[in-house]
Steps between C-alpha positions, in 0.01 A plus 500: 500500500415131493229339292348163589313281254277225638299233319166390642261227400166636382333341802711713739387848610816692407378824658438327832840333488670834439308666781591215738870526411496877553329460837765251614763763425295777662498684169228639278413317182752619238415631157443205271335380184351170387498335161384163374756261354388265229580133540820401323736204475709604800730197475591584140547868584728414793703262287542769234702705751773235518714428195822295475793674668844496340777444755778444246502379141518147641242529780133600515225495763184377328146504649328165445246649258773626261709313249878535544657782303805282428468125542880468502535721808458402865129567552378516860125450521372723779163659567437796734397376844512565872878451528747773397706448186352506150820627339370852443652669806855640459630308802388169350631593157843576645519160667383318188758677287776416746393135509483489121859618478648298786325170577719207404362157423477291816536794741308482827272800554305634798227761436436661838165679506379316190153658461359348181808280458601678181873524580528138608309389190722711275814352657367147454413568135852630444644168610565550871519181705340504845267802519317601818263787570417631847225735617329578831159522327319166453312647201832576334615142552176366349525740205866413441430127498213546253712722275790253508265218401358711215855551374606139541791573734602316816567795731413445867322756718461529878477741791823603675466260792484206258807599300777238526842614616693554178743736332433562132672645196256791462263677739259750352280716724254751358346648815553853637800686639418477872425124505808437287718677756352295784539176302866559411651241743237240409535543124879513518492165678309351208769582241800273453852639477540670160123473455297801394220709643256731322289749694213705361208707624747778577455864408812662355537719812499187721757299305809618691363413843370158390837423342669600827287246689640221278858626463622277785431189289492615138682706244177675409403799285211633290450283194236692306231763559169577333214738578658601831560142621836328540610138513815414695714200411788355694738206536552325836849525648684174554602576857 
């Protein structure tokens, strides 16, 4: 059984709206109940749902309305928004933890499917050199640029057709299994010889087949799993 909760302004006839929706579906009006909600500080209540997120002892995701838990750590200022990637989802956490353990100062990084820009921003804060984020969604590009500015990093963001031809030290892609399989030749072409790739958004049961799609170019294997999700990491062959 499903339960739907809807909020209506007091000026709206909720009963009429429900009857209209039921008629559109050729259904009878379902059992329901109404209750008044007192006015509250909805912004404050929404903000209370989001606390700083620990990635490692040296890295935290911090909403703008919170003080950093540890001022000595890498603190990424990021608020929930339209673009995916606040650091709370296991697939994002896996990528952040890999980056925290593996990004070397000056490394070039490409975040393919950047969403909020969190992975590109993290790489830049860890000392990466040229950092680029790519996404097909213009809203994601706008969000990533705003988040990079809020964090004082120089990462660049664009849509795929504007991405310069380049091979980088690290490609990270937190998408989903099916798109990752389709993108294998494209992403492989963006990694230099002996460069590394990190793939996330993969359920544990999908890891073997995604790894197989990249095995032509990479020595690749599961790196870490959490809550049913797996991140793959690999090194590009020299040949």
